[in-house]
C-alpha positions in Angstrom: 77.7 124.4 100.2 76.4 125.4 103.6 78.5 128.0 105.5 79.1 125.5 108.3 80.9 123.1 106.1 83.0 125.9 104.5 84.0 127.1 108.0 84.8 123.6 109.1 87.0 123.0 106.0 88.7 126.3 106.4 89.5 125.5 110.1 91.1 122.2 109.1 93.3 123.8 106.5 94.3 126.5 109.0 95.1 124.1 111.7 97.5 122.2 109.5 99.7 125.3 109.1 99.6 126.3 112.7 102.6 125.5 114.8 103.1 125.8 118.5 105.5 124.7 121.1 103.9 122.6 123.9 104.6 124.1 127.3 103.4 122.9 130.7 102.2 126.0 132.5 103.1 125.6 136.1 100.5 126.5 138.7 101.3 128.6 141.7 101.2 125.5 143.9 103.8 123.8 141.7 106.0 126.9 141.6 105.8 127.3 145.3 106.6 123.6 146.0 109.6 123.6 143.6 111.1 126.8 145.0 113.8 127.1 147.6 112.8 130.7 148.0 109.7 132.8 147.1 110.5 136.4 147.3 109.3 139.9 146.5 112.2 141.6 144.8 113.1 145.0 143.2 115.8 145.2 140.5 118.9 147.3 141.2 121.3 146.5 138.3 121.9 144.1 135.4 125.1 142.8 133.9 126.0 140.3 131.2 127.9 137.2 132.4 129.9 134.5 130.8 127.6 131.7 131.9 126.7 129.1 129.2 123.1 128.0 128.7 122.6 124.5 130.2 123.4 121.8 127.7 120.2 121.3 125.7 120.5 119.3 122.5 117.0 120.2 121.2 117.9 123.9 121.2 120.6 124.4 118.5 120.4 128.2 118.9 121.2 128.0 122.6 124.9 128.9 122.0 123.7 132.4 121.0 121.8 133.0 124.2 123.2 135.8 126.4 123.4 135.2 130.2 122.7 138.0 132.7 122.9 138.5 136.4 120.4 140.9 137.9 121.0 142.1 141.4 117.8 142.7 143.5 116.8 144.3 146.7 114.7 141.8 148.7 111.5 143.4 150.0 110.1 140.3 151.6 110.4 136.5 151.7 107.3 134.2 151.6 109.4 131.0 151.6 113.0 130.2 152.6 115.6 132.0 154.6 116.8 135.2 152.8 119.0 137.9 154.2 117.2 141.1 153.1 120.3 143.2 153.9 122.4 141.5 151.2 122.2 141.8 147.4 120.3 139.0 145.8 121.5 137.9 142.4 119.4 136.0 139.8 121.0 134.3 136.7 118.8 134.1 133.5 119.2 134.0 129.7 117.8 135.9 126.8 118.2 136.2 123.1 120.8 138.6 121.7 119.5 142.2 121.6 116.9 143.1 118.9 116.1 139.4 118.1 113.1 137.3 118.8 111.8 134.0 117.7 108.4 132.9 116.6 107.3 130.1 118.9 110.5 130.7 120.9 111.5 131.1 124.5 109.6 132.8 127.2 112.7 134.5 128.6 112.6 137.2 131.3 114.1 140.7 131.5 113.9 143.3 134.2 113.2 147.0 133.7 115.3 149.1 136.0 113.4 152.4 135.5 109.8 153.3 136.3 107.2 152.1 133.8 104.5 154.2 132.1 101.5 153.0 130.1 98.3 154.4 128.7 95.1 152.9 127.5 91.3 153.2 127.4 89.0 152.0 130.1 85.6 150.9 128.9 82.8 150.1 131.4 80.9 148.1 128.8 81.0 147.3 125.1 78.9 150.4 124.2 81.1 152.8 126.2 83.4 154.9 124.1 85.9 154.7 127.0 88.1 157.1 128.9 91.8 157.6 128.0 94.0 156.8 131.0 97.6 156.8 131.8 99.8 155.5 134.7 103.1 156.1 136.2 104.5 153.7 138.7 106.6 155.8 141.0 109.3 153.2 141.6 111.0 150.3 139.9 108.8 147.3 139.0 108.7 144.7 141.7 108.5 141.0 141.2 107.1 137.9 142.9 109.8 135.3 142.2 109.9 131.5 142.6 113.6 130.6 142.6 116.0 127.8 143.4 119.5 128.3 144.8 122.5 127.6 142.6 126.0 126.8 143.6 127.9 130.0 144.3 125.0 131.8 146.0 123.1 133.0 143.0 119.5 132.0 142.2 117.6 130.9 139.0 114.0 130.3 138.0 112.3 127.1 139.1 110.9 126.7 135.6 113.1 125.7 132.7 115.5 128.5 131.8 113.9 128.5 128.3 110.6 129.5 130.0 112.0 131.5 132.9 109.3 134.1 132.8 106.9 131.6 134.2 108.8 131.9 137.6 108.2 135.6 137.8 105.1 137.7 138.3 105.4 141.5 138.0 103.6 143.3 140.8 103.0 147.1 141.1 100.4 149.6 142.1 100.2 152.2 139.4 98.9 155.6 139.9 96.1 155.9 137.2 94.9 159.2 136.0 92.6 160.5 133.2 94.4 161.9 130.3 93.4 165.4 129.2 92.3 166.5 132.7 
């Protein structure tokens, strides 16, 4: 049997077992249009709340979701009137600690401490690469597309189940060569 036919049959069998949740990925234009405010924010603190996940019958596990308020410092507003002198609170949900779901939610969480990472930079596929590291000298900052809730808090413009879609992490890491 020619290799092409074998590969085709294998792909058909593989696809039958594959499972994925259909998600409409919002464009920046859609996020911006849906948002009451578009802000650059830096997290200050996070606390659990007693808020319940919005009623959603297709998510039987939603009763186990944990709600959080994160308070942010507003660094700038690209859309909407925001008082940069007042704390800015965002409500969101997440799985209980140390749990995850295959094909599950795209929840968000916010690191309150500086972030470090390391890796290898390759200039082309034949390059062995250079080991690099980074240290961001401050808390991560976020570009956030949000809608206002009753009570003065904010939430993602995307579905709470895919809240991460409404946030983009932004930072300028200091990159250095390791071993030098």
